[in-house]
Residue frames relative to the residue before (quaternion, step in Angstrom):
aa qw qx qy qz dx dy dz
V 1.0000 0.0000 0.0000 0.0000 0.00 0.00 0.00
Q 0.2885 -0.7267 0.6005 0.1673 3.59 -1.17 0.85
L 0.0924 -0.7877 0.6051 0.0698 3.59 -0.91 0.69
Q 0.1021 -0.7755 0.6229 0.0160 3.46 -1.15 0.97
A 0.1362 -0.7812 0.6081 0.0375 3.50 -0.55 1.18
S 0.0496 0.7616 -0.6431 0.0628 3.50 -1.30 0.88
G 0.6124 0.6129 -0.4166 0.2754 3.48 -1.39 0.02
G 0.4970 0.6790 -0.4199 0.3400 3.44 1.27 0.08
G 0.0822 0.8139 -0.5674 0.0937 3.54 -1.22 0.29
L 0.5536 -0.5575 0.4830 0.3866 3.47 -1.38 -0.25
V 0.0822 0.7796 -0.6159 0.0785 3.60 -0.86 0.89
Q 0.5278 -0.6087 0.5070 0.3064 3.47 -1.32 0.45
A 0.6167 -0.4963 0.4403 0.4236 3.55 -1.25 0.46
G 0.8071 0.2812 -0.2635 0.4473 3.38 -1.09 0.90
G 0.5935 0.5819 -0.3689 0.4159 3.49 1.30 0.02
S 0.4601 -0.6806 0.5183 0.2377 3.61 -1.26 -0.17
L 0.0093 -0.7457 0.6655 0.0310 3.50 -1.35 0.60
K 0.1552 -0.7428 0.6345 0.1467 3.65 -1.21 0.40
L 0.1932 -0.7789 0.5905 0.0855 3.37 -0.84 1.13
S 0.1248 -0.7768 0.6072 0.1112 3.58 -1.19 0.49
C 0.1592 -0.7519 0.6378 0.0499 3.47 -1.24 0.69
V 0.0911 -0.8176 0.5678 0.0289 3.56 -0.39 1.30
A 0.2391 -0.7765 0.5653 0.1429 3.62 -0.89 0.89
S 0.0234 -0.7810 0.6234 0.0295 3.60 -1.15 0.63
G 0.6604 0.5231 -0.3409 0.4171 3.48 -1.07 0.48
R 0.7710 -0.0342 0.0631 0.6328 3.54 1.00 -0.96
T 0.5838 -0.5729 0.4292 0.3831 3.54 -1.24 0.40
L 0.4952 -0.6808 0.4635 0.2765 3.64 -0.93 0.88
S 0.6154 0.6038 -0.3589 0.3577 3.53 1.06 -0.61
N 0.5878 0.5683 -0.3754 0.4366 3.59 1.27 -0.05
Y 0.7775 0.4064 -0.2006 0.4360 3.49 1.24 -0.32
V 0.3795 -0.6149 0.5905 0.3594 3.54 -1.20 0.26
M 0.2521 -0.7868 0.5543 0.1004 3.56 -1.01 0.91
G 0.0651 -0.8223 0.5651 0.0143 3.46 -0.98 0.83
W 0.2157 -0.7308 0.6182 0.1931 3.67 -1.23 0.31
F 0.1000 -0.7567 0.6454 0.0298 3.50 -0.97 0.95
R 0.0611 -0.8137 0.5631 0.1307 3.52 -1.31 0.00
Q 0.1630 -0.7988 0.5714 0.0943 3.59 -1.05 0.50
A 0.2605 -0.7654 0.5811 0.0932 3.48 -0.60 1.28
P 0.6354 -0.5428 0.3841 0.3927 3.63 -1.11 0.50
G 0.7934 0.1663 -0.1537 0.5651 3.72 -0.72 1.07
K 0.7433 0.3859 -0.3025 0.4551 3.63 0.87 0.03
E 0.6191 -0.5490 0.4134 0.3799 3.51 -1.39 0.28
R 0.5695 -0.5602 0.4510 0.3981 3.61 -1.12 0.21
E 0.0291 -0.8480 0.5291 0.0084 3.50 -0.85 0.74
F 0.5683 -0.6236 0.4249 0.3280 3.57 -1.08 0.65
V 0.1732 -0.7860 0.5877 0.0826 3.48 -1.18 0.92
V 0.7785 -0.1839 0.1765 0.5736 3.65 0.79 -0.84
A 0.0606 -0.7774 0.6236 0.0560 3.51 -1.26 0.41
I 0.1309 -0.8084 0.5673 0.0871 3.61 -1.07 0.46
S 0.5071 -0.6623 0.4562 0.3100 3.63 -0.92 0.73
W 0.7570 -0.3727 0.3042 0.4421 3.60 -1.51 0.25
S 0.7985 0.3584 -0.1497 0.4599 3.50 0.72 -1.25
G 0.4806 -0.6782 0.4204 0.3639 3.58 1.30 -0.24
D 0.5599 0.6108 -0.4223 0.3675 3.63 1.10 0.04
S 0.7594 0.2969 -0.2041 0.5417 3.69 1.06 -0.13
T 0.0002 -0.8146 0.5785 -0.0419 3.52 -0.94 0.99
V 0.1320 -0.7408 0.6479 0.1181 3.67 -1.21 0.49
Y 0.1390 -0.7915 0.5951 0.0067 3.55 -0.95 1.08
K 0.4511 -0.5735 0.6039 0.3208 3.51 -1.25 0.51
D 0.5980 -0.6386 0.3681 0.3147 3.38 -0.98 1.02
S 0.6858 0.5296 -0.2832 0.4110 3.55 0.83 -0.89
V 0.7301 0.3950 -0.2550 0.4959 3.58 1.21 -0.24
K 0.4178 0.7164 -0.4766 0.2917 3.56 1.26 -0.03
G 0.8126 0.2696 -0.2045 0.4746 3.45 -0.92 0.76
R 0.6923 0.3671 -0.2555 0.5663 3.63 1.28 -0.11
F 0.7788 0.2909 -0.1643 0.5308 3.68 0.90 -0.75
T 0.0427 -0.7971 0.6016 0.0295 3.54 -1.11 0.76
I 0.2348 -0.7652 0.5878 0.1172 3.51 -0.76 1.14
S 0.1224 0.7497 -0.6493 0.0362 3.68 -1.05 0.58
R 0.2484 -0.7564 0.5978 0.0935 3.50 -1.40 0.37
D 0.0908 -0.7403 0.6606 0.0850 3.56 -1.27 0.43
N 0.2320 -0.8150 0.5107 0.1454 3.49 -0.05 1.32
A 0.5803 0.5848 -0.3877 0.4135 3.70 1.03 -0.44
K 0.7542 0.3337 -0.1856 0.5342 3.53 1.17 -0.71
N 0.3966 -0.7622 0.4357 0.2681 3.51 1.42 0.26
T 0.5487 0.5994 -0.3712 0.4492 3.48 1.12 0.87
V 0.1711 -0.7365 0.6488 0.0855 3.45 -1.38 0.74
Y 0.1476 -0.8112 0.5592 0.0866 3.53 -0.97 0.82
L 0.1618 -0.7319 0.6487 0.1318 3.55 -1.37 0.43
Q 0.1181 -0.7626 0.6329 0.0624 3.53 -0.43 1.15
M 0.0752 -0.8117 0.5792 -0.0085 3.53 -0.68 1.11
N 0.0529 -0.8283 0.5570 -0.0288 3.59 -0.51 1.15
S 0.8125 0.2521 -0.1273 0.5100 3.63 -1.06 0.22
L 0.1302 0.8591 -0.4843 0.1023 3.47 1.14 0.86
K 0.2192 -0.7807 0.5783 0.0892 3.52 -1.07 0.75
P 0.6181 -0.5466 0.3628 0.4332 3.68 -1.02 0.30
D 0.5947 0.5786 -0.3417 0.4413 3.56 1.20 -0.56
D 0.6423 0.5114 -0.3405 0.4582 3.56 1.18 -0.27
T 0.3885 0.7145 -0.4753 0.3356 3.60 1.28 0.22
A 0.3607 0.7020 -0.5379 0.2964 3.67 -0.66 1.04
V 0.4900 -0.5670 0.5407 0.3822 3.36 -1.51 -0.06
Y 0.2259 -0.7905 0.5572 0.1166 3.60 -0.70 0.99
Y 0.1407 -0.7887 0.5981 0.0214 3.51 -0.88 1.00
C 0.2363 -0.7219 0.6254 0.1784 3.56 -1.15 0.62
A 0.0450 -0.8167 0.5752 -0.0085 3.52 -1.02 0.66
A 0.2044 -0.7962 0.5522 0.1391 3.54 -1.20 0.50
T 0.0607 -0.7875 0.6132 0.0137 3.51 -1.09 0.79
T 0.3281 -0.7249 0.5456 0.2633 3.49 -1.28 0.33
R 0.3810 0.7386 -0.4456 0.3328 3.53 1.42 0.13
S 0.2701 -0.8084 0.5055 0.1338 3.59 -0.57 1.12
G 0.6655 0.5038 -0.3534 0.4223 3.61 0.99 -0.42
R 0.5565 -0.6468 0.4369 0.2847 3.45 -1.05 1.05
N 0.6420 0.5523 -0.3465 0.4035 3.57 0.96 -0.64
Y 0.5936 0.5498 -0.3675 0.4585 3.56 1.29 -0.34
W 0.5743 0.6972 -0.3332 0.2704 3.64 0.96 -0.95
P 0.7123 0.4335 -0.3149 0.4534 3.62 0.76 -0.51
H 0.6386 0.5543 -0.3148 0.4311 3.55 1.19 -0.23
E 0.4121 -0.7501 0.4593 0.2379 3.63 -0.48 1.17
E 0.6474 0.5349 -0.3619 0.4047 3.53 0.97 -0.76
E 0.5850 0.5684 -0.3830 0.4336 3.74 1.21 -0.24
Y 0.6242 0.5573 -0.3433 0.4266 3.69 1.18 -0.29
D 0.3437 -0.7646 0.5201 0.1637 3.47 -1.07 0.87
Y 0.8046 0.1581 -0.0658 0.5686 3.59 0.93 -0.77
W 0.1580 -0.7977 0.5814 0.0256 3.46 -1.14 0.96
G 0.3728 -0.6674 0.5824 0.2763 3.60 -1.09 0.61
Q 0.6294 -0.5897 0.3731 0.3420 3.54 -1.30 0.24
G 0.5807 -0.6116 0.3732 0.3866 3.62 1.17 -0.02
T 0.0446 -0.7859 0.6153 0.0408 3.45 -1.23 0.57
Q 0.4362 -0.7487 0.4437 0.2289 3.72 -0.69 1.09
V 0.0614 -0.7509 0.6575 0.0095 3.47 -1.03 1.08
T 0.0112 0.7961 -0.6035 0.0432 3.54 -0.75 1.08
V 0.1107 -0.7953 0.5960 -0.0042 3.47 -0.82 1.18
S 0.2062 -0.8140 0.5364 0.0847 3.46 -0.57 1.21
S 0.4766 -0.6754 0.4899 0.2769 3.62 -1.06 0.66
């Protein structure tokens, strides 16, 4: 499956952005979808993941209450709504797909089989 992330940009602190990840090649409904991010000089880290059906999610603690993941399997698309953005959220955001069903696997990037190319999010103070 090929993943294409988009929606990044430059926003002031407190602002919002909505990222999209469109899948092609295979139906998205077969995969758990995750978002990861990598800030300059730092390792890539888990942000959030959502189950096949969308009824189960796992969030990084620091984004709870600010970020919301959702999916539309009919459109083969996963979204990440980011509100109340902070400068610390500045990073390249990647979407990824895995067939791992257990929630304990989702925060671990090595469990993901497919990755998008990333989209830059920059939050100014």
